[in-house]
N, CA, C and O atoms as CSV, one atom per row, in Angstrom:
chain,resi,resn,atom,element,x,y,z
A,1,MET,N,N,94.551,87.745,97.296
A,1,MET,CA,C,94.712,88.463,98.149
A,1,MET,C,C,94.106,89.300,98.641
A,1,MET,O,O,93.764,90.406,98.222
A,2,LYS,N,N,93.871,88.558,100.003
A,2,LYS,CA,C,92.536,89.350,101.245
A,2,LYS,C,C,93.308,89.872,101.338
A,2,LYS,O,O,94.489,89.525,101.335
A,3,VAL,N,N,92.378,91.884,101.559
A,3,VAL,CA,C,92.717,92.806,102.493
A,3,VAL,C,C,91.455,93.359,103.695
A,3,VAL,O,O,90.501,94.080,103.402
A,4,ALA,N,N,91.715,92.885,104.880
A,4,ALA,CA,C,91.505,93.785,105.043
A,4,ALA,C,C,90.961,95.321,105.569
A,4,ALA,O,O,91.768,95.843,106.338
A,5,VAL,N,N,89.779,96.111,105.304
A,5,VAL,CA,C,90.183,97.268,106.458
A,5,VAL,C,C,89.072,96.968,107.708
A,5,VAL,O,O,87.846,96.895,107.626
A,6,VAL,N,N,89.623,96.876,108.450
A,6,VAL,CA,C,89.569,96.595,110.143
A,6,VAL,C,C,88.418,98.294,110.276
A,6,VAL,O,O,88.740,99.474,110.415
A,7,ASP,N,N,87.127,97.639,110.153
A,7,ASP,CA,C,86.260,98.395,110.709
A,7,ASP,C,C,86.268,98.540,112.185
A,7,ASP,O,O,86.573,97.483,112.737
A,8,TYR,N,N,86.006,99.609,113.064
A,8,TYR,CA,C,86.133,99.856,113.916
A,8,TYR,C,C,84.686,101.329,114.839
A,8,TYR,O,O,84.450,101.879,115.914
A,9,GLY,N,N,84.308,101.270,113.756
A,9,GLY,CA,C,83.646,102.812,114.313
A,9,GLY,C,C,84.177,104.358,114.098
A,9,GLY,O,O,83.670,105.355,114.612
A,10,SER,N,N,85.457,104.318,113.110
A,10,SER,CA,C,85.968,105.450,112.960
A,10,SER,C,C,87.027,104.561,111.933
A,10,SER,O,O,87.495,103.436,111.755
A,11,GLY,N,N,87.032,106.704,111.119
A,11,GLY,CA,C,88.235,106.388,110.046
A,11,GLY,C,C,87.276,106.395,108.795
A,11,GLY,O,O,86.147,106.007,109.098
A,12,ASN,N,N,87.488,106.861,106.975
A,12,ASN,CA,C,86.725,106.866,106.017
A,12,ASN,C,C,86.558,105.711,105.598
A,12,ASN,O,O,86.440,105.990,104.405
A,13,LEU,N,N,86.438,104.451,105.648
A,13,LEU,CA,C,86.488,103.072,104.970
A,13,LEU,C,C,86.236,103.049,103.478
A,13,LEU,O,O,86.945,102.653,102.553
A,14,ALA,N,N,84.709,103.726,103.510
A,14,ALA,CA,C,85.188,103.933,102.256
A,14,ALA,C,C,86.085,103.963,101.174
A,14,ALA,O,O,86.469,103.229,100.264
A,15,SER,N,N,86.342,105.511,101.784
A,15,SER,CA,C,88.052,106.150,100.318
A,15,SER,C,C,88.952,105.506,101.139
A,15,SER,O,O,89.929,106.251,101.212
A,16,ALA,N,N,89.158,104.402,101.868
A,16,ALA,CA,C,90.322,103.035,102.517
A,16,ALA,C,C,89.683,101.988,101.205
A,16,ALA,O,O,90.209,101.709,100.128
A,17,SER,N,N,88.870,101.724,101.554
A,17,SER,CA,C,88.790,100.705,101.115
A,17,SER,C,C,88.676,100.915,98.984
A,17,SER,O,O,88.713,99.830,98.403
A,18,ARG,N,N,88.546,102.287,97.982
A,18,ARG,CA,C,87.596,102.319,97.041
A,18,ARG,C,C,89.780,101.943,96.437
A,18,ARG,O,O,90.236,101.001,95.788
A,19,ALA,N,N,90.948,103.914,97.431
A,19,ALA,CA,C,91.872,103.840,97.178
A,19,ALA,C,C,92.287,102.243,96.966
A,19,ALA,O,O,92.965,101.806,96.036
A,20,LEU,N,N,91.808,101.611,97.874
A,20,LEU,CA,C,92.463,100.535,97.866
A,20,LEU,C,C,92.349,99.560,96.280
A,20,LEU,O,O,93.254,99.410,95.459
A,21,ALA,N,N,91.052,99.049,96.224
A,21,ALA,CA,C,90.817,98.234,95.097
A,21,ALA,C,C,91.510,98.740,93.302
A,21,ALA,O,O,91.912,98.138,92.306
A,22,LEU,N,N,91.242,100.700,93.885
A,22,LEU,CA,C,91.809,101.079,92.469
A,22,LEU,C,C,93.381,101.142,92.666
A,22,LEU,O,O,93.701,102.136,92.013
A,23,ALA,N,N,94.435,100.647,93.177
A,23,ALA,CA,C,96.128,100.680,93.514
A,23,ALA,C,C,95.838,99.203,92.995
A,23,ALA,O,O,96.190,98.816,91.881
A,24,ALA,N,N,95.200,98.470,93.863
A,24,ALA,CA,C,94.987,96.810,92.832
A,24,ALA,C,C,95.138,96.039,91.917
A,24,ALA,O,O,95.598,94.938,91.617
A,25,SER,N,N,94.175,97.669,91.210
A,25,SER,CA,C,93.465,97.271,89.238
A,25,SER,C,C,94.915,97.867,88.949
A,25,SER,O,O,95.738,97.729,88.044
A,26,ARG,N,N,94.867,98.367,89.765
A,26,ARG,CA,C,96.151,99.404,88.652
A,26,ARG,C,C,97.408,98.534,88.347
A,26,ARG,O,O,97.780,98.579,87.174
A,27,LEU,N,N,98.077,97.805,89.138
A,27,LEU,CA,C,98.417,97.236,89.581
A,27,LEU,C,C,99.056,95.686,88.569
A,27,LEU,O,O,100.182,95.416,88.152
A,28,GLY,N,N,97.507,94.820,88.454
A,28,GLY,CA,C,97.023,94.011,87.985
A,28,GLY,C,C,96.821,93.155,89.144
A,28,GLY,O,O,97.253,92.003,89.124
A,29,LEU,N,N,96.305,93.541,89.982
A,29,LEU,CA,C,96.371,92.582,91.553
A,29,LEU,C,C,95.316,91.688,91.407
A,29,LEU,O,O,94.466,91.886,90.539
A,30,ALA,N,N,95.273,90.842,92.060
A,30,ALA,CA,C,93.621,89.354,91.988
A,30,ALA,C,C,93.608,90.180,94.109
A,30,ALA,O,O,94.215,89.763,95.096
A,31,ALA,N,N,92.943,91.012,94.007
A,31,ALA,CA,C,92.780,91.634,95.117
A,31,ALA,C,C,90.997,92.157,95.825
A,31,ALA,O,O,90.161,92.992,95.480
A,32,GLU,N,N,91.107,90.927,97.157
A,32,GLU,CA,C,89.289,91.241,97.112
A,32,GLU,C,C,89.278,92.289,98.995
A,32,GLU,O,O,89.455,92.005,100.180
A,33,ILE,N,N,88.982,93.409,98.239
A,33,ILE,CA,C,89.162,94.515,99.974
A,33,ILE,C,C,87.794,94.156,100.346
A,33,ILE,O,O,86.915,94.052,99.490
A,34,ALA,N,N,87.544,93.929,101.810
A,34,ALA,CA,C,86.649,93.065,102.721
A,34,ALA,C,C,86.457,94.653,103.382
A,34,ALA,O,O,86.873,95.247,102.387
A,35,VAL,N,N,86.251,95.331,103.978
A,35,VAL,CA,C,85.851,96.113,105.151
A,35,VAL,C,C,84.551,95.482,106.032
A,35,VAL,O,O,83.324,95.536,105.958
A,36,THR,N,N,85.847,94.674,107.161
A,36,THR,CA,C,85.102,94.344,108.912
A,36,THR,C,C,85.114,94.272,109.601
A,36,THR,O,O,86.342,94.349,109.659
A,37,ALA,N,N,84.878,94.168,110.443
A,37,ALA,CA,C,84.125,94.145,112.399
A,37,ALA,C,C,84.650,93.058,112.434
A,37,ALA,O,O,85.159,92.933,113.548
A,38,ASP,N,N,84.849,91.996,111.694
A,38,ASP,CA,C,84.725,90.252,112.030
A,38,ASP,C,C,86.385,90.347,112.731
A,38,ASP,O,O,87.395,90.845,112.233
A,39,PRO,N,N,86.292,90.007,113.395
A,39,PRO,CA,C,87.652,89.752,114.110
A,39,PRO,C,C,88.164,87.814,113.367
A,39,PRO,O,O,89.223,87.201,113.232
A,40,ALA,N,N,87.295,87.641,113.199
A,40,ALA,CA,C,87.666,85.675,112.147
A,40,ALA,C,C,88.693,86.388,110.880
A,40,ALA,O,O,89.884,86.139,110.695
A,41,ALA,N,N,87.910,87.235,110.186
A,41,ALA,CA,C,88.361,87.947,108.594
A,41,ALA,C,C,89.627,88.514,108.748
A,41,ALA,O,O,90.554,88.443,107.942
A,42,VAL,N,N,89.610,89.169,109.998
A,42,VAL,CA,C,90.971,89.985,110.218
A,42,VAL,C,C,91.956,89.119,110.600
A,42,VAL,O,O,93.078,89.406,110.184
A,43,ALA,N,N,91.835,87.966,111.396
A,43,ALA,CA,C,93.110,86.621,110.952
A,43,ALA,C,C,93.244,86.380,110.451
A,43,ALA,O,O,94.379,85.949,110.247
A,44,ALA,N,N,91.716,86.283,109.029
A,44,ALA,CA,C,92.673,85.739,107.664
A,44,ALA,C,C,93.172,86.039,106.700
A,44,ALA,O,O,93.504,85.275,105.795
A,45,ALA,N,N,93.344,87.558,106.751
A,45,ALA,CA,C,93.886,88.542,105.786
A,45,ALA,C,C,95.236,88.416,104.963
A,45,ALA,O,O,96.338,88.139,105.436
A,46,ASP,N,N,95.079,88.548,104.282
A,46,ASP,CA,C,96.691,88.572,103.421
A,46,ASP,C,C,97.697,89.881,104.407
A,46,ASP,O,O,98.751,89.900,105.043
A,47,ARG,N,N,96.664,90.795,104.056
A,47,ARG,CA,C,97.138,92.464,104.552
A,47,ARG,C,C,96.501,93.133,105.196
A,47,ARG,O,O,95.850,93.795,104.387
A,48,ILE,N,N,96.177,93.486,106.372
A,48,ILE,CA,C,96.125,94.489,107.260
A,48,ILE,C,C,96.006,95.662,106.808
A,48,ILE,O,O,97.015,96.147,106.297
A,49,VAL,N,N,94.614,96.576,106.855
A,49,VAL,CA,C,94.444,98.003,107.049
A,49,VAL,C,C,94.017,98.402,108.113
A,49,VAL,O,O,93.072,97.792,108.614
A,50,LEU,N,N,94.789,99.976,109.036
A,50,LEU,CA,C,93.553,99.985,110.189
A,50,LEU,C,C,93.950,101.882,109.479
A,50,LEU,O,O,95.048,102.435,109.421
A,51,PRO,N,N,92.226,102.560,108.940
A,51,PRO,CA,C,92.433,103.119,108.959
A,51,PRO,C,C,91.646,104.714,110.437
A,51,PRO,O,O,91.165,104.073,111.372
A,52,GLY,N,N,91.550,105.639,110.603
A,52,GLY,CA,C,90.765,106.490,111.734
A,52,GLY,C,C,91.072,107.224,111.474
A,52,GLY,O,O,91.869,107.304,110.539
A,53,GLN,N,N,90.553,108.417,112.260
A,53,GLN,CA,C,90.623,109.570,112.596
A,53,GLN,C,C,89.441,110.123,113.629
A,53,GLN,O,O,88.615,109.240,113.857
A,54,TRP,N,N,89.163,111.428,114.330
A,54,TRP,CA,C,89.529,111.691,115.195
A,54,TRP,C,C,90.674,111.905,116.073
A,54,TRP,O,O,91.747,112.502,115.986
A,55,ALA,N,N,90.059,111.199,116.959
A,55,ALA,CA,C,90.866,111.330,118.741
A,55,ALA,C,C,91.328,110.369,118.279
A,55,ALA,O,O,90.669,109.726,117.462
A,56,PHE,N,N,92.625,109.962,118.661
A,56,PHE,CA,C,93.501,108.254,119.411
A,56,PHE,C,C,92.701,107.881,120.279
A,56,PHE,O,O,91.961,106.972,119.901
A,57,ALA,N,N,92.522,108.322,121.577
A,57,ALA,CA,C,91.184,107.687,122.036
A,57,ALA,C,C,89.509,107.160,121.722
A,57,ALA,O,O,89.312,106.040,122.195
A,58,ASP,N,N,88.517,107.653,121.148
A,58,ASP,CA,C,87.819,107.453,120.728
A,58,ASP,C,C,88.595,106.472,119.608
A,58,ASP,O,O,87.844,105.682,119.035
A,59,CYS,N,N,89.785,106.437,119.290
A,59,CYS,CA,C,90.071,105.367,117.846
A,59,CYS,C,C,90.389,103.362,118.730
A,59,CYS,O,O,89.981,102.212,118.572
A,60,ALA,N,N,91.613,104.351,119.853
A,60,ALA,CA,C,91.945,103.543,121.008
A,60,ALA,C,C,90.357,102.499,121.084
A,60,ALA,O,O,90.200,101.338,120.706
A,61,ARG,N,N,89.386,103.427,121.700
A,61,ARG,CA,C,88.158,102.722,122.638
A,61,ARG,C,C,87.261,101.909,121.579
A,61,ARG,O,O,86.307,101.228,121.956
A,62,GLY,N,N,87.840,102.092,119.462
A,62,GLY,CA,C,86.739,101.427,119.018
A,62,GLY,C,C,87.469,100.369,118.375
A,62,GLY,O,O,87.521,100.216,117.155
A,63,LEU,N,N,87.690,100.086,118.711
A,63,LEU,CA,C,88.938,99.798,118.615
A,63,LEU,C,C,88.861,97.863,119.488
A,63,LEU,O,O,88.812,96.763,118.937
A,64,GLY,N,N,88.883,98.229,120.925
A,64,GLY,CA,C,89.095,97.187,122.743
A,64,GLY,C,C,87.040,97.273,122.034
A,64,GLY,O,O,86.522,96.159,121.958
A,65,ALA,N,N,86.446,98.055,121.761
A,65,ALA,CA,C,85.085,98.213,122.338
A,65,ALA,C,C,84.024,96.683,120.937
A,65,ALA,O,O,82.873,96.249,120.884
A,66,ILE,N,N,85.477,96.409,120.020
A,66,ILE,CA,C,84.648,95.217,119.915
A,66,ILE,C,C,84.887,93.390,119.856
A,66,ILE,O,O,85.846,93.086,119.147
A,67,ALA,N,N,84.558,92.856,120.141
A,67,ALA,CA,C,85.129,91.711,121.311
A,67,ALA,C,C,85.665,90.669,119.885
A,67,ALA,O,O,85.002,90.278,118.925
A,68,GLY,N,N,87.967,90.308,120.436
A,68,GLY,CA,C,88.766,89.648,119.901
A,68,GLY,C,C,88.963,90.844,118.685
A,68,GLY,O,O,87.779,90.650,118.413
A,69,LEU,N,N,89.309,91.736,117.861
A,69,LEU,CA,C,89.235,92.664,117.333
A,69,LEU,C,C,90.300,93.068,116.914
A,69,LEU,O,O,90.819,93.026,115.798
A,70,ARG,N,N,90.769,93.677,118.361
A,70,ARG,CA,C,92.172,94.036,119.283
A,70,ARG,C,C,93.182,93.062,119.259
A,70,ARG,O,O,94.371,93.293,119.037
A,71,ASP,N,N,92.382,91.321,119.631
A,71,ASP,CA,C,93.788,90.972,119.622
A,71,ASP,C,C,93.967,90.135,118.225
A,71,ASP,O,O,95.033,89.624,117.880
A,72,ALA,N,N,92.972,90.091,117.619
A,72,ALA,CA,C,92.976,89.154,116.225
A,72,ALA,C,C,94.023,90.565,115.593
A,72,ALA,O,O,95.152,90.105,115.424
A,73,VAL,N,N,94.000,91.512,115.354
A,73,VAL,CA,C,95.075,92.613,114.558
A,73,VAL,C,C,96.375,92.430,115.423
A,73,VAL,O,O,97.430,92.044,114.921
A,74,LEU,N,N,96.251,92.689,116.568
A,74,LEU,CA,C,97.991,91.834,117.006
A,74,LEU,C,C,98.130,90.406,117.262
A,74,LEU,O,O,99.067,89.973,117.934
A,75,ARG,N,N,97.485,89.868,116.896
A,75,ARG,CA,C,97.970,87.908,116.646
A,75,ARG,C,C,98.136,88.176,114.885
A,75,ARG,O,O,99.049,87.738,114.184
A,76,ALA,N,N,97.311,88.774,114.567
A,76,ALA,CA,C,97.468,88.214,112.596
A,76,ALA,C,C,99.076,88.938,112.308
A,76,ALA,O,O,99.872,88.147,111.802
A,77,THR,N,N,99.759,90.736,112.656
A,77,THR,CA,C,100.212,91.130,113.126
A,77,THR,C,C,102.225,90.772,113.800
A,77,THR,O,O,103.270,91.275,113.387
A,78,HIS,N,N,102.033,89.907,114.729
A,78,HIS,CA,C,102.808,89.297,115.435
A,78,HIS,C,C,103.192,88.086,114.155
A,78,HIS,O,O,104.206,87.579,113.677
A,79,SER,N,N,102.458,88.045,114.062
A,79,SER,CA,C,102.308,86.081,112.876
A,79,SER,C,C,102.880,87.047,111.835
A,79,SER,O,O,102.394,86.239,111.044
A,80,GLY,N,N,103.248,87.667,111.324
A,80,GLY,CA,C,104.038,88.693,109.640
A,80,GLY,C,C,103.004,88.961,108.837
A,80,GLY,O,O,103.503,88.965,107.711
A,81,THR,N,N,101.189,89.321,108.685
A,81,THR,CA,C,100.803,89.549,108.424
A,81,THR,C,C,101.101,91.455,107.952
A,81,THR,O,O,100.737,92.500,108.491
A,82,PRO,N,N,101.475,91.316,107.385
A,82,PRO,CA,C,101.710,92.944,106.490
A,82,PRO,C,C,100.123,94.047,107.116
A,82,PRO,O,O,98.958,93.666,107.230
A,83,PHE,N,N,100.870,95.810,107.482
A,83,PHE,CA,C,100.199,95.836,108.387
A,83,PHE,C,C,100.064,97.347,108.033
A,83,PHE,O,O,100.969,98.055,108.476
A,84,LEU,N,N,98.938,98.053,107.200
A,84,LEU,CA,C,99.227,99.597,106.797
A,84,LEU,C,C,98.162,100.940,107.885
A,84,LEU,O,O,96.944,101.116,107.926
A,85,GLY,N,N,98.936,101.422,108.383
A,85,GLY,CA,C,98.104,102.247,109.359
A,85,GLY,C,C,97.399,104.075,108.875
A,85,GLY,O,O,98.097,104.845,108.215
A,86,ILE,N,N,96.783,104.241,109.084
A,86,ILE,CA,C,96.382,105.330,108.253
A,86,ILE,C,C,96.282,105.980,109.197
A,86,ILE,O,O,96.141,105.425,110.287
A,87,CYS,N,N,96.337,107.944,109.050
A,87,CYS,CA,C,95.783,108.779,109.719
A,87,CYS,C,C,96.680,107.968,111.774
A,87,CYS,O,O,97.750,107.676,112.308
A,88,VAL,N,N,94.893,108.037,112.075
A,88,VAL,CA,C,95.268,107.439,113.479
A,88,VAL,C,C,95.450,106.538,113.312
A,88,VAL,O,O,96.545,106.573,113.874
A,89,GLY,N,N,95.347,105.179,112.871
A,89,GLY,CA,C,94.924,104.016,112.345
A,89,GLY,C,C,96.799,103.962,113.058
A,89,GLY,O,O,97.146,103.384,114.088
A,90,MET,N,N,97.955,104.990,111.822
A,90,MET,CA,C,99.168,104.936,111.934
A,90,MET,C,C,99.563,104.399,113.752
A,90,MET,O,O,99.972,103.367,114.283
A,91,GLN,N,N,98.998,106.298,114.388
A,91,GLN,CA,C,99.377,106.534,115.578
A,91,GLN,C,C,98.999,105.435,116.567
A,91,GLN,O,O,99.629,105.376,117.624
A,92,LEU,N,N,97.894,104.441,116.281
A,92,LEU,CA,C,98.051,103.879,117.327
A,92,LEU,C,C,99.011,102.690,117.401
A,92,LEU,O,O,98.992,101.903,118.347
A,93,MET,N,N,100.098,102.563,116.063
A,93,MET,CA,C,100.653,102.192,116.962
A,93,MET,C,C,101.608,102.167,117.681
A,93,MET,O,O,102.047,101.034,117.872
A,94,ALA,N,N,102.257,103.178,118.295
A,94,ALA,CA,C,102.964,103.948,119.441
A,94,ALA,C,C,102.167,103.053,120.382
A,94,ALA,O,O,101.016,102.672,120.172
A,95,GLU,N,N,103.041,102.715,121.622
A,95,GLU,CA,C,102.295,102.555,122.905
A,95,GLU,C,C,101.259,103.010,123.745
A,95,GLU,O,O,100.674,102.312,124.574
A,96,ARG,N,N,101.049,104.196,123.509
A,96,ARG,CA,C,99.534,105.716,124.000
A,96,ARG,C,C,99.926,106.441,123.940
A,96,ARG,O,O,101.108,106.753,123.791
A,97,GLY,N,N,98.988,106.995,124.044
A,97,GLY,CA,C,98.127,108.498,123.066
A,97,GLY,C,C,97.524,109.033,124.063
A,97,GLY,O,O,96.632,108.475,124.702
A,98,LEU,N,N,98.191,110.749,124.388
A,98,LEU,CA,C,96.838,111.518,125.347
A,98,LEU,C,C,96.464,112.281,124.971
A,98,LEU,O,O,96.231,113.301,125.618
A,99,GLU,N,N,96.240,112.138,123.771
A,99,GLU,CA,C,94.830,112.708,123.220
A,99,GLU,C,C,93.608,112.594,123.717
A,99,GLU,O,O,92.771,111.818,123.255
A,100,HIS,N,N,93.355,113.606,125.009
A,100,HIS,CA,C,91.840,112.946,125.914
A,100,HIS,C,C,92.412,112.123,126.778
A,100,HIS,O,O,92.019,110.972,126.966
A,101,GLY,N,N,93.462,112.699,127.411
A,101,GLY,CA,C,93.827,111.866,128.235
A,101,GLY,C,C,94.577,110.545,128.261
A,101,GLY,O,O,95.160,110.599,127.178
A,102,VAL,N,N,94.831,109.713,128.665
A,102,VAL,CA,C,96.259,108.204,128.144
A,102,VAL,C,C,95.123,107.525,128.406
A,102,VAL,O,O,94.370,107.570,129.379
A,103,HIS,N,N,95.080,106.498,126.800
A,103,HIS,CA,C,94.984,105.102,126.232
A,103,HIS,C,C,96.029,104.140,124.983
A,103,HIS,O,O,96.317,104.304,123.798
A,104,ALA,N,N,96.264,103.382,125.761
A,104,ALA,CA,C,97.165,101.555,124.905
A,104,ALA,C,C,96.658,102.381,123.595
A,104,ALA,O,O,95.696,103.102,123.329
A,105,GLY,N,N,98.007,101.813,122.805
A,105,GLY,CA,C,97.795,101.811,121.681
A,105,GLY,C,C,98.142,100.281,121.098
A,105,GLY,O,O,97.373,99.321,121.148
A,106,LEU,N,N,99.051,100.289,120.718
A,106,LEU,CA,C,98.639,98.717,119.651
A,106,LEU,C,C,100.859,97.622,119.901
A,106,LEU,O,O,101.416,96.571,119.586
A,107,GLY,N,N,101.261,99.430,120.925
A,107,GLY,CA,C,102.165,99.390,121.682
A,107,GLY,C,C,103.591,98.809,120.825
A,107,GLY,O,O,104.652,98.688,121.437
A,108,TRP,N,N,103.466,98.430,119.168
A,108,TRP,CA,C,104.654,98.015,118.733
A,108,TRP,C,C,105.580,99.688,118.005
A,108,TRP,O,O,106.426,99.943,117.148
A,109,ILE,N,N,104.946,100.250,118.760
A,109,ILE,CA,C,106.720,102.106,118.379
A,109,ILE,C,C,106.581,102.184,119.796
A,109,ILE,O,O,105.522,102.228,120.422
A,110,ALA,N,N,107.901,102.197,120.310
A,110,ALA,CA,C,107.876,102.938,121.470
A,110,ALA,C,C,107.491,104.430,121.453
A,110,ALA,O,O,107.464,105.237,120.524
A,111,GLY,N,N,107.203,104.550,122.758
A,111,GLY,CA,C,106.204,106.300,123.201
A,111,GLY,C,C,105.184,106.794,122.889
A,111,GLY,O,O,104.437,106.015,122.296
A,112,GLU,N,N,104.983,107.326,122.967
A,112,GLU,CA,C,103.750,108.273,123.074
A,112,GLU,C,C,103.355,109.220,122.200
A,112,GLU,O,O,104.114,110.139,121.892
A,113,VAL,N,N,102.155,109.106,121.713
A,113,VAL,CA,C,101.679,110.114,120.356
A,113,VAL,C,C,100.960,111.384,121.659
A,113,VAL,O,O,100.984,111.524,122.882
A,114,GLY,N,N,100.180,112.323,120.060
A,114,GLY,CA,C,99.891,113.490,121.430
A,114,GLY,C,C,99.202,114.117,120.477
A,114,GLY,O,O,98.626,115.176,120.727
């Protein structure tokens, strides 16, 4: 199983990837945990994890700043790839965030987060 921890410049990537590796090990799962900003690697993953910290605005901008990354997350999850958002990564599932202005989220959950 390939797990992509999305690196878009925000989030505690090392802690998230270590926690996922430990959980997989304890469950006896053969999991390849990769921290990546590569849209192709995200698209090919069996699971996607989006950590985030700081402000919604910063995370939304970071995800959109890497060519193809936001689209890779959207395409993969629309085709059924399981997704886990951590902290602001979970907030990004909303339609928009209101922290430091109005910023588009991934649009999976109707409403706004602040």
